[in-house]
C-alpha positions, -999 to +999 in steps of 0.1 A: +784-753-849+784-718-864+748-712-855+755-721-820+786-698-818+768-669-833+742-673-808+768-674-781+786-643-792+753-625-796+744-634-761+778-622-749+774-587-765+742-577-747+735-575-709+707-595-697+675-574-690+666-570-654+637-590-642+604-571-640+595-557-606+571-576-587+537-559-585+527-543-552+501-564-536+472-546-520+450-563-496+416-567-509+401-562-475+419-528-472+408-517-506+373-527-500+372-506-467+385-475-484+361-478-513+332-483-489+341-451-469+345-431-502+311-443-514+295-436-481+310-401-480+297-394-515+263-407-508+259-386-475+240-354-484+256-321-472+233-302-448+219-271-464+227-240-442+197-219-431+190-188-452+210-158-441+190-129-427+205-096-439+184-066-429+206-041-446+208-062-477+171-067-478+165-029-473+188-017-500+186-047-524+221-061-518+229-098-522+240-114-489+277-124-489+283-161-496+313-162-473+295-151-442+295-175-413+263-194-407+248-190-373+215-198-358+191-168-358+188-151-324+158-158-303+132-130-303+134-108-272+108-115-245+079-091-244+079-065-216+054-074-190+063-045-167+075-009-169+113-004-172+132+002-140+127+037-128+096+043-149+063+040-132+034+026-151+002+047-156+022+079-149+024+107-175+051+124-156+074+094-160+073+098-197+088+132-194+114+122-168+126+091-187+159+097-205+157+102-243+161+069-263+182+066-295+161+037-308+124+029-306+115+013-273+085-008-265+055+011-253+051+016-216+021-001-201-004+027-197-040+032-195-056+029-230-066+065-231-032+077-221-014+055-246-036+065-275-033+102-267+005+101-264+009+081-297-014+105-315+003+136-303+038+122-310+028+112-345+014+147-352+046+163-340+070+141-360+063+147-396+081+127-423+101+158-434+114+163-398+135+133-388+145+131-351+182+135-360+174+166-381+149+183-358+161+216-343+161+220-306+128+234-294+129+268-277+103+289-259+109+315-286+097+292-314+061+295-327+049+268-304+058+291-275+033+318-284+015+334-255-023+332-255-045+363-251-059+367-217-093+373-232-095+336-238-090+330-201-112+358-187-105+391-171-082+393-140-084+429-128-082+434-091-104+457-070-091+490-059-072+489-026-062+519-004-025+517+005-017+551+020-038+580+033-036+610+055-061+638+063-054+655+030-047+628+004-056+592-003-037+567-025-053+535-038-043+510-065-055+482-087-037+456-109-048+439-141-031+412-161-033+424-197-020+406-227+014+424-231+020+437-196+007+440-161-011+473-156-009+492-123-034+520-118-027+544-089-056+568-079-047+600-060-077+616-044-077+650-027-095+650+007-090+687+015-112+717+005-083+740-001-065+719-028-029+707-031+001+719-051+035+707-064+025+670-060+052+646-070+047+608-073+077+585-076+076+547-080+107+525-080+105+490-094+131+463-086+158+456-112+140+425-125+110+446-137+107+472-165+081+499-158+067+527-180+046+554-164+018+573-181+008+607-167-027+620-165-038+654-180-020+685-167+009+663-154+044+654-166+061+620-166+099+617-164+113+583-158+098+569-126+084+603-115+051+621-121+047+658-114+014+675-109+016+713-104-019+719-090-043+694-075-078+709-071-099+703-040-120+672-042-104+661-074-086+628-083-060+617-108-051+582-122-015+573-130-009+542-151+022+520-150+029+492-175+051+465-161+069+436-178+096+411-167+133+417-174+145+385-160+133+352-144+137+368-110+106+389-118+085+358-109+095+359-073+074+380-049+081+416-057+074+451-042+072+485-059+083+513-036+063+545-039+063+579-024+041+610-028+054+645-018+030+674-019+021+708-003-012+720+010-023+751-008-018+774+021+009+755+041+047+760+037+058+725+047+058+695+025+039+663+034+051+628+025+032+596+020+052+564+015+038+530+005+047+496-010+029+479-038+030+441-037+033+420-069+027+383-067+038+358-093+002+355-105+003+391-116+034+383-138+023+350-154+008+346-188-005+315-206+020+297-229+006+275-257+023+241-260+015+207-273+021+176-252+053+165-271+067+201-269+059+201-231+078+168-228+108+181-246+110+213-225+106+193-193+142+182-193+158+216-198+137+232-170+153+214-142+146+237-112+118+216-096+096+216-066+072+187-059+047+182-030+014+166-021-014+189-012-047+181+004-074+187-022-104+169-037-106+189-069-116+173-102-095+177-132-118+204-147-119+224-115-082+222-112-076+235-147-101+263-141-081+275-111-049+275-132-065+296-159-084+321-137-060+326-108-025+319-122-031+328-159-017+295-171-026+276-203-039+240-201-018+217-222-034+183-217-056+162-194-051+124-195-070+104-169-063+120-136-032+138-147-030+174-159-002+195-175-002+232-180+023+259-190+029+296-186+056+323-190+065+356-175+048+386-190+067+404-218+088+374-227+085+337-237+121+329-225+111+322-189+086+293-190+069+275-162+057+239-165+032+223-142+021+187-137-005+174-113-018+140-104-052+142-088-074+117-069-047+103-047-054+086-013-091+082-019-095+115-038-081+135-008-047+146-021-031+161-052+006+157-062+018+189-079+052+194-097+065+227-109+095+233-131+113+262-145+149+273-151+150+297-121+146+282-086+130+314-072+104+314-100+097+277-093+093+283-056+069+313-061+047+294-086+046+263-064+035+283-033+008+301-052-004+269-068-005+251-034-025+280-019-050+280-048-058+242-048-056+236-010-090+224+002 
């Protein structure tokens, strides 16, 4: 009895423990599906991204960034099968007219000889120590713009021509294109048996020319005037004038105004002879030494242009000979049927003239000529003279 009561009081002093929670039942089918997906995902290999192409990293040794977005490499650009718009194939002049490019461009389709010549000349002009961004602007005053001696092109003295005469006095002249100046020689010849006195010669050049007079013996030079006190019967005197260009306008057709005033030995009245001395652009041009790349760089800055097609069947060598002998220009290059040449006004290399010609057009009956300078009047004068010289 006591054992049973103790057990009862013990049971009344403690609360009954709550029954254990029923375990959550998971469907075997659901668990199996999740396990299969997980295993399948773990077993599927992750695709390896293509290697990153980092030109700058490759050049300077940097490691490509691992966070960069993977993208497919761009397709290579299609090769040029024709010349770019506005640039004619097989045309040297188009290379000079094309706008400057900031990055290397594909080579224009040209004749093999033209392409090889242009590549060689450009490689020679761009040395490693002279990068394009550091290269100073070319100027006609740089060493490449040195004038050539006319002795290399042959003599160009003109024959003596009578420009004024009367029964007592004759005035004739000749012109020669010397290295540093154009030389005018005036010859005064007495036609009387009694002689002349107080002879005065005055020559006035236009503002675009600078002239220096040299007096003969027994004469005096002051500015543009020569004074000869006595001029014996049957005698003659030669007055020299050195002429150079002051401005680009000197290339246009010019005239020197001259006047001789004198007295006959026994006559009280003065006699006057007036004359004009014509100067063509050919008298004022000199050869300018350039390379082909230098010619191309100057082409853009000399924008006063005249272009025409002239009837002529000259060969390239005959054409270049005319430029040298008649216009005193320097050949620069001949590539195929194209020729380029350069010149400048005498006494300066600031005023350059650039010429391009394409020969053999229309069955070798025509020549296309292009003349450029910075002065429209100079361009026009050179173009007219060139067209006259090569016209068949």
